Structures are given as structure tokens and as C-alpha cells.
One Martini backbone bead per residue (centre of mass of N, CA, C, O) as a GRO file, in nm:
protein
   97
    1MET     BB    1   4.998   1.171   1.476
    2SER     BB    2   4.826   1.427   1.594
    3ARG     BB    3   4.495   1.517   1.713
    4ARG     BB    4   4.565   1.796   1.752
    5ARG     BB    5   4.517   2.117   1.708
    6ASP     BB    6   4.599   2.387   1.571
    7ARG     BB    7   4.624   2.727   1.651
    8GLY     BB    8   4.602   2.868   1.369
    9GLY     BB    9   4.305   2.721   1.245
   10GLY     BB   10   4.177   2.423   1.313
   11ARG     BB   11   4.280   2.264   1.055
   12ARG     BB   12   4.267   1.989   0.852
   13SER     BB   13   4.380   1.794   0.626
   14PRO     BB   14   4.283   1.602   0.392
   15PRO     BB   15   4.281   1.296   0.305
   16GLN     BB   16   4.420   1.087   0.120
   17ALA     BB   17   4.406   0.862  -0.105
   18GLY     BB   18   4.405   0.548   0.069
   19GLN     BB   19   4.359   0.643   0.349
   20PRO     BB   20   4.279   0.666   0.645
   21GLY     BB   21   3.957   0.827   0.646
   22ASP     BB   22   3.823   0.814   0.334
   23GLY     BB   23   3.546   0.754   0.409
   24PRO     BB   24   3.215   0.854   0.445
   25ALA     BB   25   3.199   0.803   0.753
   26GLN     BB   26   3.429   0.994   0.825
   27ARG     BB   27   3.323   1.259   0.694
   28GLU     BB   28   3.038   1.280   0.836
   29SER     BB   29   3.101   1.208   1.156
   30GLY     BB   30   3.430   1.198   1.244
   31GLY     BB   31   3.447   0.908   1.284
   32GLY     BB   32   3.524   0.593   1.296
   33TRP     BB   33   3.526   0.306   1.109
   34THR     BB   34   3.351  -0.002   1.156
   35PRO     BB   35   3.294  -0.330   1.063
   36SER     BB   36   3.061  -0.374   1.309
   37ALA     BB   37   2.867  -0.200   1.184
   38PRO     BB   38   2.564  -0.151   1.103
   39ALA     BB   39   2.351  -0.152   0.871
   40PRO     BB   40   2.121   0.000   0.716
   41TYR     BB   41   1.787   0.013   0.734
   42ARG     BB   42   1.554  -0.196   0.545
   43LYS     BB   43   1.256  -0.223   0.430
   44PRO     BB   44   1.041  -0.440   0.347
   45PRO     BB   45   0.838  -0.527   0.125
   46ARG     BB   46   0.496  -0.533   0.109
   47LEU     BB   47   0.540  -0.723  -0.131
   48SER     BB   48   0.607  -0.982  -0.281
   49PHE     BB   49   0.735  -1.090  -0.569
   50ALA     BB   50   0.492  -1.265  -0.657
   51ALA     BB   51   0.281  -1.045  -0.613
   52GLN     BB   52   0.396  -0.836  -0.811
   53VAL     BB   53   0.374  -1.009  -1.062
   54GLY     BB   54   0.070  -1.061  -1.039
   55VAL     BB   55  -0.018  -0.766  -1.067
   56LEU     BB   56   0.112  -0.717  -1.345
   57VAL     BB   57  -0.044  -0.942  -1.503
   58ALA     BB   58  -0.331  -0.834  -1.427
   59VAL     BB   59  -0.307  -0.561  -1.558
   60PHE     BB   60  -0.257  -0.653  -1.841
   61ALA     BB   61  -0.511  -0.842  -1.879
   62VAL     BB   62  -0.738  -0.636  -1.803
   63VAL     BB   63  -0.663  -0.406  -2.005
   64SER     BB   64  -0.676  -0.577  -2.260
   65LEU     BB   65  -0.970  -0.664  -2.233
   66ILE     BB   66  -1.098  -0.387  -2.226
   67ALA     BB   67  -0.990  -0.290  -2.498
   68ASP     BB   68  -1.133  -0.517  -2.663
   69LEU     BB   69  -1.430  -0.454  -2.566
   70VAL     BB   70  -1.440  -0.149  -2.655
   71GLY     BB   71  -1.278  -0.144  -2.957
   72ALA     BB   72  -1.036  -0.247  -3.074
   73ALA     BB   73  -0.912  -0.306  -3.377
   74ASN     BB   74  -0.715  -0.515  -3.237
   75LEU     BB   75  -0.509  -0.722  -3.055
   76GLY     BB   76  -0.255  -0.545  -3.074
   77VAL     BB   77  -0.374  -0.289  -2.949
   78ALA     BB   78  -0.460  -0.409  -2.679
   79LEU     BB   79  -0.172  -0.506  -2.600
   80GLY     BB   80  -0.047  -0.224  -2.609
   81VAL     BB   81  -0.214  -0.113  -2.380
   82GLY     BB   82  -0.119  -0.323  -2.171
   83VAL     BB   83   0.184  -0.239  -2.177
   84ILE     BB   84   0.142   0.047  -2.072
   85ALA     BB   85   0.007  -0.039  -1.802
   86PHE     BB   86   0.248  -0.208  -1.707
   87ALA     BB   87   0.458   0.023  -1.698
   88ILE     BB   88   0.306   0.199  -1.495
   89ALA     BB   89   0.295  -0.014  -1.268
   90LEU     BB   90   0.602  -0.055  -1.244
   91VAL     BB   91   0.679   0.232  -1.172
   92ALA     BB   92   0.501   0.249  -0.916
   93MET     BB   93   0.638   0.014  -0.768
   94ILE     BB   94   0.924   0.131  -0.762
   95VAL     BB   95   0.858   0.399  -0.616
   96LYS     BB   96   0.723   0.277  -0.361
   97ASN     BB   97   0.986   0.088  -0.295
   0.00000   0.00000   0.00000
């Protein structure tokens, strides 16, 4: 198959599924995909996994303690408030990283 474009319209038909040139790299850049191309760079997380777990446990413990000291009806309510704070901190950590 020739790589030259026809004079009629200058367009090639898209490759059929399963044929070479079907990958996203081929469609986006127009060039061929090579297996030796480096993967896209991803920054490492700011905090290690252990530090992230520590922050989440600390948020749960501190907020539960504050809720208990402020006057939660019982320990279950204080722990429920701690779980909500834990979930908010977890979502914030996921979005940030």
C-alpha cells in the first residue's frame, strides 16, 4: 500500500480494527508507535504511602477526640464525626495526588 495521498481528496480511510496503526498513539500523532517509546512521566506522590495512612489515622483520631470533648451525645456519635472527617481527608488526598 502506498503512503502517497490520492489527488482526489487527500484523505485516507481509517484503519480497520486489529490492523497496524489502530492504536491511540497512531491516531493522535500520525506517526508509528514504537514499543521502545518511553511511558509518560508521572510525578511521585508528595507523601509516602505510610505518611498518607498516618495523616488519615491522625485526622480520624483528632476529630473524634474533639467531638467527644465538645460534647457529643456518646462515643458512637464522636466516632461517626471522625469517620466523616476521615472520608473528607481521603478524598482531598486522592484529588491532590
